PAKOL-935453 format. One record per residue (C-alpha): x negated, z negated, y. Coordinates in steps of 0.001 Angstrom, whole numbers, plus 500000, padded with zeros to 6 digits. Layout:
REM residues N
XZY
...
***
This chain:
REM residues 808
967313472206258169
964006472442256272
962280470490259037
964914467769258659
964280467574254891
960589466912255460
961243464413258260
963769462455256176
961542462604253106
958569461290255088
960619458366256424
961899457506252957
958411457542251473
957053455466254334
959847452928253873
958806452399250226
955057452171250816
954258450372247545
955931452870245230
954607455803247246
951030454476247086
951225453903243328
952619457381242747
950034459096244945
947146457064243483
948242457747239903
948582461475240535
945248461570242393
943368459932239524
945121462027236890
944663465384238590
941066464600239683
940074463648236127
941804466734234787
939967468938237291
936570467523236282
937318468189232627
938522471694233498
935189472311235276
933346471142232143
935450473269229770
935212476292232060
931406475950232081
931172475596228287
933387478628227689
931419480766230170
928160480784228180
926602484245227841
929572485874229554
927363486925232461
926338489836230215
928303492973231130
928501493984227447
928986490466226038
931993491513223947
929834494073222073
926693492009221490
926148490253218150
923318488204216690
922246488934213119
922128485713211102
920473485422207703
922566483447205208
920557482243202231
921425480232199155
918335479721197050
916308476982195425
919108474433195590
919686474849199338
922257476773201328
921753477557205008
922543480055207728
919487480929209815
919583482213213386
916660484524212641
916216487707210636
913289489694209171
910972491581211553
912025495120210517
915775494405210497
916539495385214109
915174498921214064
916347499556210496
919904498554211426
919893500866214440
918517503736212350
921006503300209480
924250502656211357
925452505047214086
927910502440215377
924937500399216656
924059501549220166
920905499454220555
918992496571218968
916496494072220340
914445491142219083
912983488050220656
910733485376219203
909726482044220678
906090481562221679
906331477789221849
904708477695225278
901652479197226938
899080478051229497
899079480146232674
896124480129235038
896828479249238651
893685478971240691
891250476737238872
893676475140236420
896107476061233674
899804475185234014
902017474831230960
904990477210230702
907359476359227844
910093478945228379
908202481991227099
909522484621224674
908174487779223085
910732490581223433
911280494225222557
911381496801225353
915055497379224475
915956493856225606
917229495046228996
919459497661227363
921284494931225440
921365491984227859
922219491959231552
919054490704233241
919104492362236703
915595493552237573
914682493195241226
911221494761240803
910114497273238170
911778499686235759
913787497995232961
913505501048230696
909760500766230133
908901497319231512
907915495885228111
906730499023226321
903004498697226892
900946496018225101
899893493071227283
902772493643229706
905064490864230865
908277490463232823
908743487266234828
911684485779236677
912001485030240388
911120481358239970
907863482142238186
906937484859240692
907349482454243591
905530479699241691
902355481759241171
902470484291244037
904940482879246617
906765486218246588
908702488479244210
907120491914244851
904391491308242264
904690494310239932
901141495439239162
899722491940239543
898393490067236508
898532486605234946
896062485002232549
897833483415229586
895577480874227896
893246482424225364
895460485505224967
893897487296227925
895171489042231039
898726490418231142
900080492869233690
903396492129235392
905689495137234960
908958493631236160
910636490738237957
914173489739236964
916650487369238518
916627483880237014
918721483828233848
921914481783234369
921970478280232915
925007479299230881
922901481147228317
922120480314224679
918468481136225410
916441481090228570
913007482346229572
910735482413232598
908334484899230991
908986487764228551
905888489138226787
905890492627225280
906456492617221520
904325495754221298
901054494994219564
902215491655218176
900744491540214617
903919490495212822
906429492502214878
906358495636212715
905623494259209266
907642495417206286
908433491786205468
912086491569204503
911830488095202969
910263486454206028
912641485413208804
911220484782212271
912946487086214763
916137486520216746
917828489885216284
920639491229218471
922629494425218189
924830496166220737
927772497955219147
929235501122220566
932687500750222188
935455500621219603
933190499707216667
934495497231214093
931986494395213477
933746493290210275
933514496797208806
929847496959209781
929086493607208183
930677494778204953
927962497489204746
925081495017204967
924932494333201212
924029497955200454
921685498000203458
919727494994202161
919581496472198679
917983499627200104
915404497875202253
914753494474200664
915688495146197058
912188495988195897
910671492858197444
913357490683195839
912625492397192538
908887491753192931
909407488100193788
912228487091191475
912156489875188889
915833490642189456
917952492758191763
920545491621194312
923426491896191840
921711489599189341
920779487230192138
924416487006193323
925563486548189727
923274483537189378
924993481870192343
922291482610194916
922449485126197739
920577486736200610
922992488112203231
923263489204206845
926186488114209001
927177488924212581
927836486205215160
929491487245218450
927243486475221422
929963484442223136
930370482243220025
926728481223219708
926725478313222176
929862476577220914
930315477724217325
926855478401215913
925684475990213235
922710478122212232
919302476601211640
916748477383214347
918827478104217459
916608478577220510
918418475918222542
920687473033221515
924215474352221537
927470472777222559
930428472099220317
933831473709220337
935119470408218952
934176468647222201
935866471403224196
939053470795222214
938700467010222486
938175466980226245
940891469559226792
943260467267224908
942060464273226948
942662466222230168
946181467057229022
946816463436227988
945603462016231300
947625464536233280
950691463689231195
950057459978231848
949982460563235588
953134462695235470
954937460137233297
954098457445235844
955525459553238608
958677460386236687
959105456810235484
958848455294238931
961022458016240448
963835457448237952
963481453651238117
963767453645241882
966625456138241931
969272453497241175
968364451705244410
969241454871246290
972719455287244793
974346453612247817
972397455965250118
973803458914248162
977338457523248475
977070457092252247
975617460624252636
978439462145250618
981104460236252604
979560461615255794
980004465127254416
976593465993252922
976995468727250237
975436468147246856
972947470978247276
971517469287250387
971068466032248461
969306467886245648
967027469603248156
966264466264249855
965206464493246625
963138467452245434
961391467669248823
960338464021248586
959026464521245067
957066467686245925
955562465999248999
954201463120246865
952824465564244304
951204467684247019
949579464622248591
948253463563245186
946919467069244488
945110467335247836
943511463900247416
942617464808243806
940692467916244918
938738465828247432
938117463105244823
936964465597242168
934586467210244660
933177463792245625
932759462734241974
931174466022240854
927523464867241344
928207461720239291
929988463775236642
927026466168236486
924674463245236019
926692461841233114
927429465164231421
924017466758231976
925664469747233642
924927471511236923
928507472290237862
929346473696241279
932654474658242822
932261478432242914
934481480917244734
935564482296241353
936713478820240317
938591478285243582
940373481636243285
942186480683240117
942319476907240701
944312476968243973
947266479021242627
947396476901239472
947443473687241526
950271475001243718
952314475941240659
951544472523239168
952734470772242355
956038472619242266
956645472050238541
955744468348238484
957473467698241787
960678469294240572
960535467588237141
959920464142238617
962617464613241239
965145466196238900
966731462911237757
967586461520241208
968338464998242521
970835466141239898
972114462862238444
972625460770241569
973956463661243616
976803463974241084
978091460401241677
981551459834243143
981199458041246514
983970455495245744
982212454364242542
978883454027244283
980196452072247238
982124449703244947
978885449065242952
980411450325239710
977159451982238636
974808450395236122
971609449073237635
968485447480236365
965643448166234011
967581447594230791
969197450623229319
966434452922230515
965860454607227169
963918457482228705
961672455103230616
961019453056227473
960060456194225590
957692457229228370
956016453792228452
955496453946224680
954053457440225024
951719456309227806
950297453385225900
950066455345222650
947732457753224465
945759454845225962
945363453128222567
944351456425220979
941606456863223586
940438453236223303
940148453561219525
938303456855219768
935868455439222303
935102452423220104
934458454661217074
932134456946219087
930281453908220478
929842452431216988
928511455721215597
926003456079218432
924896452483217927
924547453173214195
922350456198214932
920119454101217176
919722451284214660
919595453217211350
916345453175209401
915257456829209600
912334456439207227
909745456557210012
908800454252212880
909292455879216282
908343452819218367
905102452810220388
904202456393219457
902837458503222313
902743462278221792
900224464365223726
901571467901223988
899749471253223801
896548469978222213
895784473558221156
894802474105224807
891608472135224123
890500474772221636
887590473623219468
887496470298221307
890848469229219857
889177467388216977
886790465652219378
889747464508221460
891395463091218342
888260461125217420
887764459816220959
891365458622221192
891055456902217832
888205454782219255
890416453245221966
890898449582221146
894709449389221167
895204452638219219
896177451900215615
896180455449214256
896469459109215263
897701462337213699
897288465906214932
900280468110214138
903315469612215815
905433468984212720
907261465890213966
910685464575212933
911802464268216582
910622467744217636
913388469730215900
910564471342213945
911630473583211063
909476475771208824
910944476770205504
909169478032202399
909952478497198726
908022476599196060
908232477341192348
907608475222189276
905954478100187423
903453480799188372
905882483568187441
907998482509190439
911233482630188474
914438482053190372
915386479133188113
912247477228189079
912584477715192871
913060474942195440
913641475998199054
911738473401201071
910458472496204491
906694473080204534
904866471055207187
901133471116207840
899789467609208510
896584465595208329
895546462383206569
896822460207209425
900377461550209400
902247459079207213
900316456028208495
900807456950212169
904535457565211737
905077454648209382
906391456810206531
906446454907203229
904776456115200045
906992455839196984
904244456695194491
900819458289194347
898384458402197242
897921459771200735
895720462719201674
892011462051202064
889643464012204305
886806462904201998
888274464854199074
887659468634199367
890222469310196627
892995467990198898
893036471373200645
895426472337197844
897120468925197641
900713468270198732
903001465314199271
906700465718198514
909727463669199576
912361462104197325
914767465018197915
912138467460196630
911438465163193695
915114465128192791
915363468934192987
912289469381190789
913775467110188136
910455465601187031
910576462005185838
907087461642187316
906069464520189602
902502463268190209
899810465750189188
902343468490188558
901626471838190206
903900473905192477
903345477564193285
904052479605196404
903211483112197673
900302483100200122
901292486316201913
904119488795202289
902647491145199711
903446488577196995
900154489538195339
898438486208195957
899931483029194542
898773479574195649
898727476547193348
899336473123194930
899088469831193054
901337466896193917
899319463786194781
902101461601196173
905799461113196846
907003459793200212
910347458162200800
912945460329202497
912773460379206289
915246462058208619
913530465056210175
916773466616211385
919878465263213071
921884462680211172
924549465350210979
922521466900208135
921393465487204802
917669465084204158
916529468256202373
913426468910200216
910134468550202077
906534469447201232
903695468050203355
900630470283203145
897140469011204006
896113471556206659
895323471823210359
897976472045213075
896782471517216663
900125471613218456
900254467919219390
898499464584218911
900666461577218008
899163458194218791
900413454849217499
899749452201220121
899401448609218986
902548446527219499
902148444271222515
899457446423224120
899601447520227752
901037450990227205
900349452155230754
896683451159230459
896288452844227065
897984455998228368
895557456050231305
892610455803228913
893975458671226815
894447460736229980
890847460089230994
889599461230227569
891629464427228024
890196465116231481
886641464553230233
887133467388227763
889195469720229958
889773469198233662
891680472492233965
894403471650231408
897527469676232272
897835466331230486
901462466136229350
902955463560227025
906194462046225807
907155459052223701
908689459571220292
911532457197221152
912466459425224097
912288462552221945
914540460894219366
917111460028222015
917007463647223209
918201464775219757
921421462818220308
921708463255224069
924798465395223630
926574462674221637
925457460025224125
926778462026227048
930045462700225264
930324458970224553
929841458103228235
932387460712229272
934869459430226695
934462455859228015
934943457055231607
938046459073230789
939494456221228742
939063453855231690
940870456334233939
943679456688231403
944096452913231147
944062452548234935
946737455227235329
948899453623232634
948498450231234301
949537451638237668
952780452872236146
953376449616234308
952642447663237486
955248449669239376
957861449292236637
957205445549236387
957659445226240132
960899447175239913
962171445098236959
961392441859238807
963147443153241927
966266444099239953
966458440631238357
965726438567241467
969055436783241447
968916436198237672
965482434616238101
966817432427240927
969728431165238798
967441430465235836
965071428486238045
967955426454239469
969027425698235900
965528424408235082
963589427398233731
959813427053234184
957268429659235280
956167430370231699
959761431001230650
960336433442233494
957034435238232818
957878435529229108
961350436849229878
960022439583232157
957071440480229906
958636440637226450
960441443957226956
957205445649228004
955073443998225297
957533445229222648
956989448772223884
953211448353223722
953452447058220130
955466450137219181
952763452275220823
950108450551218663
952014451414215487
952231455067216556
948701455524217917
946634453740215243
947196456153212316
946792459170214607
943506457777215955
942275457110212403
942959460703211354
941282462202214418
938171460011214308
937839460365210533
937597464120211039
935030463669213842
932853461428211674
932848464034208911
930440465979211113
927739463390210371
926028463267206993
925112459657207817
927882457708209469
929417454286209749
932834453833208198
935650452880210531
936317449148210459
939729447481210677
938596445441213669
938247448634215742
941998449205215550
942716445502216003
940516445372219109
942099448519220546
945593447119220011
944698443689221360
943059445276224413
946187447303225137
948437444228224828
946102442150226994
945828444848229669
949602445310229703
950230441547229854
947801441038232753
949355443957234624
952893442658234102
952025439009234698
950930439629238271
954468440667239223
956141438238236817
954306435193238142
954993436294241708
958707436530240919
958696433218238996
957083431342241886
959465432680244533
961938430324246212
965352430653244436
967135429753247688
966090433090249223
967520435093246336
970795433134246123
971634432516249768
973732435670249979
975924434654247033
***
């Protein structure tokens, strides 16, 4: 009996090749797109979960409101980790890491640049799960000048992994002994490193500096500990350890500080929340966004619903044509339960075919999806284990839902009514189908609108005046590797004919560079006079090389010895200070952590605001300090010059000074684009998914239009005999569908406005939504629907009426 169900179902599907193909194609596209999004979401949600104790690991953030600014920082004071472990028995272990910013590692006769390098406490391996394949994790980082490397680095420098006891030379820092080799850290981690250097012996790792935040601090709680209860104890903890330093600096205790509206607090962030939910300043790697996870999850659900609606729509539309088949079967003695089983078998077979093709399609599209999304997704055995059962359940549910109408409704017909054609036929009266078409196109219009808004915002970011000129600026990295020859390199580059100007500093607006400091309007360092600012060390060529505009005053001058204590401030700093004319005023700042030495800095100029962080954040106060920073050399190349030739000349100058150092460079325009790469990738994905959604909706509409034309063949023939033209017939067949699309526009537009308005709130600088975005989305939906319908309508209108009427 079961074999007969499948044989009959196969014949029925083969007989209606067009409808079967549309159904299978729609389901394939919908399920394949959904699977790709599921892979993406699964990857985003898996960050840091490779750690065996991930549910008990927390990062200590430092939340500060002071000097007119309010921020949460991903770093904490140097002594915080060990003090927390000592004071709170619920903390099992604590560990710190701090970024090195890259080191040069000797290999043979040259130095190779390694950027993923971190200092770490010896307790790191007690907190995080970094399997060690060589060495002892307990004491691997205890001794000064010891390092732990990963497999990739071991093979890169030694072509093997059993290298414990070997040594590596790190730039000017000397020789370091390898005490361990760990497996490569998974990509799904909020920080990554190829080399861990022992924190032991680092000058600032044990300082009693509670008001200086540089260390990423992690704690491992004991099983059953309450993180919220622990966090509630931090206020008293900070009072005990940092209270005296706050008193020395601000002449008030924590209670008075809180009363004034400012605060200095610790907060705990779960390890598994850092990648998607952290908005702290200074994260080691760019994080993801839980908002995008929600958005793409919703898109996946929408697209899957679109595909299922198509299937159900076409199944119910075609069911009326099978009423006579049901009548004949019942006259021949077929029980109702067999008819139900037959219809459900057909439906499940179509769904199964679509699901199988979708898996193959998703697998084939995965490399392209990885390229667009910037991921390195693979179909792992873990993914397959839970995906296959879910797909099978999905096939059964969707198959049964789509086949439920013909199975239960048609099987209940009386044979005499069916055979006498007393049943209603045709597209009209299909209230459920009309609702589903409206729902389909409402989703499509919503996605079109969202895509247009995202595209406009990305275009706005690219074209907005950021307050600096990023065009034709080449950045030579790791200039500190030249040592004392860095200044000579700068002067030699400046002599190249097509070089307009140069500046030597790592403090660049496209480098995600952040270095905060407090400045005060009076020498007493009173809280009321404080302004929390970015403090960047630059040279006299900084503002001219980057095209930053002076609002008032002058630039730094190397010919003026007094400029060693000169500063430039931006408009945001000027506003916070409240001076009508800040020129020649003096700001004060502590010169060390003892707070015994106070520096005085006179303002010589005010620069216009420039965006040194993402456009998601407002421009905050900035102080440019005239001092040396050898991290990078930025070079403005003359517009119209042969950039490749100039780059070659710069490279030659580098090699003349140091043949053993790698010459690495980027362009500021590329670095700027990297800041918004996440948004750009999300925009491309949104466009791709929207196209799939529209295609799926059009497939369903195409099938329904074909069905509607088929049901009205004789009506069309009579109208043509009576003189109706092609345009009249096309209009008649199209108007019912176009009405549904117009209703969808009215539903989708306000919902899209609300959703995209909320998304844009994440940008401090954004473009307002324009009316034409909604008009274009609506017009596009109507046009797409009309083109889809017209193909079938014109075909029906041009058919010979004799063929449709000859049986009458």
